[in-house]
N, C-alpha and C positions, 0 to 999 in steps of 0.2 A: 788538518786530518779530517776526512769526512766522517760522520757519524753512521753507525749501522743502521740500516733501514729495514723497515717492516710494514707490511700492508694489513690495512684494517678496513673492511668494507663500510661504506658511507653510512648505512643503516645501523651500524653498531656504534658509531661515535657519540660520546657524551659530553658535555661542555666542559668539564675540568679534568676528568681521568678517562684513560683510554685503556681498554683491557684486552690484550692479545690472548688468543686461545688457539688450540690446535697445532696446526704445522708451524705457524709464525711464533707461538710461545715457546714451542721446543726449539726452534732455530734460534731465538734469542737467548734462552737460558741454557741450553745444553749445546749447541753447535757454537754459537758466537761467545757463550760464557760470559754474558752480561749480568752484572749484580745490581743489587739495591744501590741506588745513588748514582748510577752510570747514566748518562744523557744517550737518548737514541732518537731516531727520526722515524715517524709514522705517516704514511700517506694512504689517502682512500682512493687513488687511481682517477679521481674526477677533479683534480686540480688543488685539492687541499693537503697541506703538508704541515705537520706539526713536530716541533722540538720538545721532547719531553723527558722527565727523569723518572727513572724506575723507583717505585716505592713499595711494591710488593712482588714477590716471586713465589708461587705455589707449584704444586705437582703438575698442574695442566694450565695454569694462566700466568701472565705477566702484566701487572697494572703500572702505569706510568702517569704522572701528573704533567699536564700540558704547561710548558714555560712560554712557548711562543707558537703562533699560527700564522700561517701564509695561505691565502686563497688567491690562486692564480686565475687571470682572466680567462674567459672562454676563448677557445682558438677561433680565429675569424675564418678559417676553412677547415672542413673535415674531410679527409680521404678515407673512404671505405673500400677494403679490399675484399674481393669476391673470388677466391681461389678454388678451383676444381680440386677435389679431394685426390691426393696422391699418396705416395708411400709414406710410411709412418716418420722414418727419420728426416727426411726432406721437408715434410710438413711442420714437424716440431721446430725444425731450424727456421722455416718460414715464419712461423708465429713469433719466434724470438726476435727476428730481424724487424718484423713489421711493428712490434712494440717499440724497438730502439728507434724507428724511423717515423713514429708518431702516427700511426694508422689510428683512425677514430673507432673503426670496428673491423673484425673480421668475420664474414659472413661465407662459410664454406658452402660449395656447390657440388651436387652429385650430378655428373654428365653421363653420357652414354660410354665414353671410354674411361670412366673413372674404374680404377682396378680395387679400390678400397670401398667396401660396403659395410656399414656399421649400424646397429639397431640394438634397441633394448638395454639390458645391463651393461653390455659391451660398450655401447655408446656413452652411456652415463660414466663409466670408468675413463673413458678417453677424453671426455669433457672435462673432468677433474684433473687429469693429467695434463692436459693442453693448457687449462687456466693457471696451474702452477708454473709451467714453463714461461708464460707470459708474466706473471707476477715475479719471478725471479729475474727475468730480463729488466724489467722496470727498475727493481730494486738495484740491480747492478749499474745501470745507466744514469740513474737518479733523475728520471722523468717523472713528473706528477701525474702523468696520464697513463692509464691503462685501457687498452682498445676493448671495447665490448665484444665478447665472442658467442657468436650465435650458433645455435644447433645446424647441422647440415641440411640443406634442402634440395630437393630436385631441381634442375635447371630451369624449367618453366616456372615452377612456383616461385623460385627465388627472384626471377625476373618480374613476375607479376606484382611482387610485394614492393617494388622500389617506387620512390616518389615520381611523380610527374614533374618534368622541368629541370630536374638536376642534370649535371653534366656526367655523361656517361662514356666511358672510353673502354675499348678492347684492343691490346696489342696484337697486330696481326702482320705476317709477311705477305704482303699484297702490294700490287701496283697502284691500287686505289687508297692505300693507307696514307693518312695525313701526317704531316710532321706536328709535333706538339706545339710549335711556333705558330702553326695555322689556326690553332684552336681559338675560340673566343673565351677568354678567361674571366671577362669583366663580369662581376656579380656572381661568380661561381662560389656558393658557398658549401655545398655538398658535391664531392665528386666521387663517382663509383667506377671502380677498375675491375675488370673481368679478366681473369687469368684461366688459360685452358690446361688441361691435364697432359700427361704423358700420351703424345699421339695427337694432341690438340682437339679443338671442337670438330664435330661433324658439319657437313654443309647445311644440314636442317638447322643445327644449333647456331650457326653463324647467321643464318637468315632470320631466325627468330630474334637474335640479340639486335640485329639491324631494325627490325620491326619495333623493337623496344627503345630506339633511339640510341643505341650504342655506336659510336663512331669508331672506325677502325683507325689505329694510329700505329706509327713505326717506332721500334726502340733500336733500330739499325738493321744491318744486313744479315746478321748472324741468327742461327737458330738456338735459341736459349732454352735451357731447362726451365721446366714450369716454377720452380722455387726461385731460379734466378731472375726469370722474367717479373715476377712479383715484386721483388726487391728493387730491380731496375725501375719499374714503373713507379714504385712509391717515391723513389729518389728524384727522378725527372719531373714528376708532377708537383712534388714540394718545391723544386727549384722554380718552375713555371710560376707557382702561385706567389712565391717570393718577389719575383720579377715585377 
């Protein structure tokens, strides 16, 4: 039987006793009804996982003594997902599945055809909600990794921020699109996958992506929804890397 899992940010970890607060403490004591003496699992989302025994439960915190600790080796490859902003429900589903499939980061992109525009307090609330979705997904699938979630950035700004020399791909329905088998995966440590919005990228955005070394690849002959394309791309890229 697997232990109940809870997330604690890396900067809040201590050598012997870990203390949950906020949503995680409430989930542990009120929702899961864990008690003093129960064993739980705590992870930081960066590969560190502790088995711990609850020692104190207060109104707002849960403290647990570390019994054992595992530090997973860094992943040999990191897949970074750059999805265009889409409607709320599909985007939240995308975040959950990206977590399950092992994305290293999710870096949302604001495109010309993005119908979702967020700023200020509204964006801050969304960021917190999105992070919760990802944490819950990581807890459920028992991955030691939590993707880094970045704030949405405009298309050109996002592409400018990417490292030179990384493998960059953009799924596209084009006669010039390459098969993933045709790409050179040797030495690929960081892979960036750019996913378009409903209505796809504009021709100007596609041209700029090409100038920034993105290679057009095919995911098959069908027109996929934006969120489906993101998950399909993560799956097939991970498969190619394992090969």
